[in-house]
TIVOKOL-494173 format. One record per residue (C-alpha): z, x, y. Coordinates in nm, 2 decimals, m for minus. Each point is the difference from the previous one (the first is absolute). Example, Ala and Ser with C-alpha at 12.3 -4.5 7.8 and 13.67 -1.06 7.14 Angstrom:
% residues 2
+--------+--------+--------+
!      z !      x !      y !
+--------+--------+--------+
!   0.78 !   1.23 !  m0.45 !
!  m0.07 !   0.14 !   0.34 !
+--------+--------+--------+
END
This chain:
% residues 235
+--------+--------+--------+
!      z !      x !      y !
+--------+--------+--------+
!   0.00 !   0.00 !   0.00 !
!  m0.11 !   0.27 !   0.25 !
!  m0.07 !  m0.25 !   0.27 !
!   0.36 !  m0.14 !  m0.02 !
!   0.19 !   0.32 !   0.04 !
!   0.17 !  m0.14 !   0.31 !
!   0.24 !  m0.18 !  m0.24 !
!   0.16 !   0.35 !  m0.05 !
!   0.07 !   0.04 !   0.38 !
!   0.13 !  m0.34 !   0.09 !
!   0.35 !  m0.03 !   0.15 !
!   0.13 !  m0.25 !  m0.25 !
!   0.34 !  m0.04 !   0.16 !
!  m0.17 !  m0.14 !   0.31 !
!  m0.21 !  m0.23 !  m0.22 !
!   0.32 !  m0.13 !  m0.16 !
!   0.16 !  m0.05 !   0.34 !
!  m0.29 !  m0.22 !   0.11 !
!   0.01 !  m0.20 !  m0.32 !
!   0.37 !  m0.06 !   0.03 !
!  m0.01 !  m0.09 !   0.37 !
!  m0.31 !  m0.21 !   0.02 !
!  m0.14 !  m0.06 !  m0.35 !
!  m0.31 !   0.23 !   0.04 !
!  m0.10 !   0.36 !   0.09 !
!  m0.34 !   0.15 !   0.08 !
!  m0.15 !   0.32 !  m0.14 !
!  m0.25 !   0.12 !   0.26 !
!  m0.34 !   0.10 !  m0.14 !
!   0.10 !   0.02 !  m0.37 !
!  m0.36 !  m0.01 !  m0.10 !
!  m0.29 !   0.18 !   0.18 !
!  m0.30 !  m0.19 !   0.13 !
!  m0.24 !   0.11 !  m0.27 !
!   0.23 !  m0.13 !  m0.27 !
!   0.06 !  m0.32 !   0.18 !
!  m0.38 !  m0.06 !   0.01 !
!  m0.03 !   0.08 !  m0.37 !
!   0.27 !  m0.24 !  m0.09 !
!  m0.15 !  m0.28 !   0.22 !
!  m0.33 !   0.05 !  m0.18 !
!   0.17 !  m0.07 !  m0.34 !
!   0.01 !  m0.37 !   0.10 !
!  m0.37 !  m0.04 !  m0.10 !
!   0.04 !   0.16 !  m0.34 !
!   0.05 !  m0.30 !  m0.23 !
!   0.10 !   0.23 !  m0.30 !
!   0.32 !   0.11 !   0.17 !
!   0.16 !  m0.35 !   0.04 !
!   0.15 !  m0.26 !  m0.23 !
!  m0.02 !  m0.30 !   0.25 !
!  m0.10 !  m0.10 !   0.34 !
!   0.18 !  m0.26 !   0.22 !
!  m0.16 !  m0.19 !   0.28 !
!   0.30 !  m0.08 !   0.23 !
!  m0.13 !  m0.33 !   0.15 !
!  m0.04 !  m0.15 !  m0.35 !
!   0.38 !   0.03 !  m0.06 !
!   0.13 !  m0.06 !   0.35 !
!   0.10 !   0.37 !   0.04 !
!  m0.21 !   0.05 !   0.32 !
!  m0.36 !   0.11 !   0.03 !
!  m0.15 !   0.32 !  m0.15 !
!  m0.01 !   0.15 !  m0.35 !
!   0.19 !   0.25 !  m0.21 !
!  m0.06 !   0.16 !  m0.34 !
!   0.25 !   0.12 !  m0.25 !
!  m0.08 !   0.33 !  m0.18 !
!   0.00 !   0.00 !  m0.38 !
!   0.14 !   0.26 !  m0.23 !
!  m0.06 !   0.29 !  m0.01 !
!   0.05 !   0.03 !   0.37 !
!  m0.22 !   0.24 !   0.19 !
!   0.17 !   0.34 !   0.00 !
!   0.09 !   0.01 !   0.37 !
!   0.15 !  m0.35 !  m0.02 !
!   0.20 !   0.08 !  m0.31 !
!   0.13 !   0.32 !   0.15 !
!   0.09 !  m0.16 !   0.33 !
!   0.19 !  m0.27 !  m0.18 !
!   0.20 !   0.25 !  m0.21 !
!   0.06 !   0.24 !   0.28 !
!   0.12 !  m0.26 !   0.25 !
!   0.24 !  m0.16 !  m0.25 !
!   0.20 !   0.32 !  m0.05 !
!   0.15 !   0.03 !   0.35 !
!   0.03 !  m0.38 !   0.03 !
!   0.19 !  m0.08 !  m0.32 !
!   0.33 !   0.14 !   0.14 !
!   0.00 !  m0.24 !   0.30 !
!  m0.12 !  m0.28 !  m0.22 !
!   0.30 !   0.04 !  m0.23 !
!   0.23 !   0.03 !   0.30 !
!  m0.13 !  m0.33 !   0.14 !
!   0.03 !  m0.17 !  m0.34 !
!   0.37 !   0.11 !  m0.02 !
!   0.07 !  m0.11 !   0.36 !
!  m0.15 !  m0.34 !  m0.07 !
!   0.16 !  m0.03 !  m0.35 !
!  m0.33 !  m0.04 !  m0.16 !
!  m0.14 !   0.13 !  m0.34 !
!  m0.17 !   0.19 !  m0.13 !
!   0.06 !   0.38 !   0.05 !
!  m0.33 !   0.17 !   0.02 !
!  m0.09 !   0.31 !  m0.20 !
!  m0.08 !   0.33 !   0.17 !
!  m0.36 !   0.02 !  m0.12 !
!  m0.26 !  m0.26 !   0.07 !
!  m0.15 !   0.01 !  m0.35 !
!   0.34 !  m0.10 !  m0.14 !
!   0.03 !  m0.29 !   0.25 !
!  m0.35 !  m0.12 !  m0.10 !
!   0.11 !   0.01 !  m0.36 !
!   0.28 !  m0.25 !   0.09 !
!  m0.26 !  m0.22 !   0.18 !
!  m0.22 !  m0.01 !  m0.30 !
!   0.28 !  m0.08 !  m0.24 !
!   0.08 !  m0.30 !   0.22 !
!  m0.37 !  m0.11 !  m0.02 !
!  m0.10 !   0.14 !   0.34 !
!  m0.30 !   0.19 !  m0.11 !
!  m0.26 !  m0.05 !   0.27 !
!  m0.04 !   0.28 !   0.26 !
!   0.07 !  m0.11 !   0.36 !
!  m0.15 !   0.28 !   0.23 !
!  m0.27 !  m0.17 !   0.20 !
!  m0.25 !   0.03 !   0.28 !
!  m0.02 !  m0.27 !   0.27 !
!  m0.31 !  m0.06 !   0.21 !
!   0.01 !  m0.21 !   0.32 !
!  m0.30 !  m0.10 !   0.22 !
!  m0.03 !  m0.19 !   0.33 !
!   0.28 !  m0.26 !   0.04 !
!   0.16 !   0.09 !  m0.34 !
!   0.38 !   0.02 !  m0.02 !
!   0.27 !   0.01 !  m0.26 !
!   0.29 !  m0.25 !   0.00 !
!   0.36 !   0.12 !  m0.01 !
!   0.09 !   0.05 !  m0.37 !
!   0.19 !   0.21 !  m0.26 !
!  m0.16 !   0.18 !  m0.29 !
!   0.21 !  m0.13 !  m0.29 !
!  m0.16 !   0.01 !  m0.34 !
!   0.28 !  m0.03 !  m0.26 !
!   0.37 !   0.07 !  m0.07 !
!  m0.04 !   0.38 !   0.05 !
!  m0.05 !   0.05 !   0.37 !
!   0.02 !   0.33 !   0.17 !
!   0.14 !  m0.07 !   0.35 !
!  m0.24 !   0.22 !   0.20 !
!  m0.37 !   0.02 !   0.03 !
!  m0.26 !   0.19 !   0.20 !
!  m0.31 !  m0.09 !   0.19 !
!  m0.25 !   0.26 !   0.13 !
!  m0.25 !  m0.09 !   0.27 !
!  m0.34 !   0.13 !  m0.11 !
!  m0.19 !  m0.10 !   0.32 !
!   0.03 !   0.13 !   0.35 !
!   0.13 !  m0.26 !   0.26 !
!  m0.22 !  m0.05 !   0.30 !
!  m0.28 !   0.18 !  m0.17 !
!  m0.06 !  m0.19 !  m0.33 !
!   0.19 !  m0.32 !   0.11 !
!   0.21 !  m0.16 !   0.27 !
!   0.30 !  m0.23 !  m0.06 !
!   0.13 !   0.01 !  m0.35 !
!   0.35 !   0.12 !   0.08 !
!   0.25 !   0.04 !  m0.28 !
!   0.29 !  m0.24 !   0.04 !
!   0.35 !  m0.01 !  m0.15 !
!   0.25 !  m0.28 !   0.04 !
!   0.37 !  m0.01 !  m0.10 !
!   0.22 !  m0.31 !  m0.05 !
!   0.37 !   0.06 !   0.04 !
!   0.25 !  m0.26 !  m0.12 !
!   0.05 !  m0.28 !   0.26 !
!  m0.24 !   0.17 !   0.24 !
!  m0.36 !  m0.05 !   0.11 !
!  m0.27 !   0.23 !  m0.14 !
!  m0.07 !   0.33 !   0.18 !
!  m0.36 !   0.14 !   0.00 !
!  m0.11 !   0.36 !   0.05 !
!  m0.36 !   0.13 !   0.04 !
!  m0.03 !   0.34 !  m0.16 !
!  m0.28 !   0.21 !   0.16 !
!  m0.20 !   0.20 !  m0.25 !
!  m0.28 !   0.25 !   0.02 !
!  m0.25 !   0.09 !  m0.27 !
!   0.18 !   0.18 !  m0.28 !
!   0.35 !  m0.12 !   0.11 !
!   0.23 !  m0.13 !  m0.28 !
!   0.25 !  m0.27 !   0.07 !
!   0.29 !  m0.02 !  m0.25 !
!   0.18 !  m0.33 !   0.02 !
!   0.23 !  m0.24 !  m0.18 !
!  m0.17 !  m0.23 !  m0.25 !
!   0.24 !  m0.29 !   0.03 !
!   0.37 !   0.08 !   0.07 !
!   0.17 !   0.28 !   0.17 !
!   0.37 !   0.06 !   0.06 !
!   0.16 !  m0.01 !   0.35 !
!   0.35 !   0.10 !   0.08 !
!   0.21 !  m0.28 !   0.14 !
!   0.37 !  m0.03 !   0.09 !
!   0.08 !  m0.12 !  m0.35 !
!  m0.22 !   0.24 !  m0.19 !
!  m0.38 !  m0.01 !  m0.08 !
!  m0.20 !  m0.31 !   0.02 !
!  m0.37 !  m0.06 !  m0.10 !
!  m0.28 !  m0.03 !   0.25 !
!  m0.32 !  m0.17 !  m0.12 !
!  m0.32 !   0.19 !   0.09 !
!  m0.36 !  m0.12 !   0.01 !
!  m0.32 !   0.18 !   0.11 !
!  m0.35 !  m0.10 !   0.11 !
!  m0.30 !   0.10 !   0.21 !
!  m0.11 !  m0.16 !   0.33 !
!  m0.35 !  m0.13 !   0.07 !
!  m0.29 !   0.25 !   0.00 !
!  m0.18 !  m0.03 !   0.33 !
!  m0.30 !   0.23 !  m0.08 !
!  m0.12 !   0.23 !  m0.27 !
!   0.13 !   0.05 !  m0.35 !
!   0.35 !   0.12 !  m0.12 !
!   0.08 !   0.16 !  m0.34 !
!   0.35 !   0.06 !  m0.13 !
!   0.14 !   0.16 !  m0.31 !
!   0.31 !  m0.16 !  m0.14 !
!   0.24 !   0.19 !  m0.24 !
!   0.23 !  m0.24 !  m0.18 !
!   0.22 !   0.18 !  m0.25 !
!   0.07 !  m0.29 !  m0.25 !
!  m0.27 !  m0.15 !  m0.21 !
!  m0.07 !  m0.37 !  m0.03 !
!   0.01 !  m0.26 !  m0.28 !
+--------+--------+--------+
END
């Protein structure tokens, strides 16, 4: 994974701090432009994917996405494994704070084995493609009983060059409070790590759960491609 060597130089304590404080952190320029372009071009290769979803057909929004099939392309498989390793510690800490099971193993292959034993055998990494006026409704990527509480989205297109609009949006719902929304500015190659569903927040009586959702605002021009890395598999 020569193009992903930046994973070795990331200040993970600052990433953890962002995740703890706001439910997300951004890695600037994780992937270089040439690799982003290559990954975006995967979308038109039917042999790489197990299924395609047209969002409007299911009320998810407008646009398309395609789930990769096994075996995953090498760069996708390596990214998934490499990102899991520094994230599993905070994932387990969150689970403990929220009094949730399970405890996740240190290696992604072992975690996937648990998913498959539970009947979650379909790979979940995906590429999303949005065109003019497309958008993605607020949602959570939950595919079974085994849910890794963090996921990653990598923007493959360049804002204000390949597309306009299409901002990545996160919302959080705290108990007995109105939802709070945050727009996360991303550049081509940036990776946003964020909470899949719950994250713990320290309160006066200990930790409580904040419910997170994510989506994409309307595309105003051009075309936007995104790579999604979800660590659990689907039923």
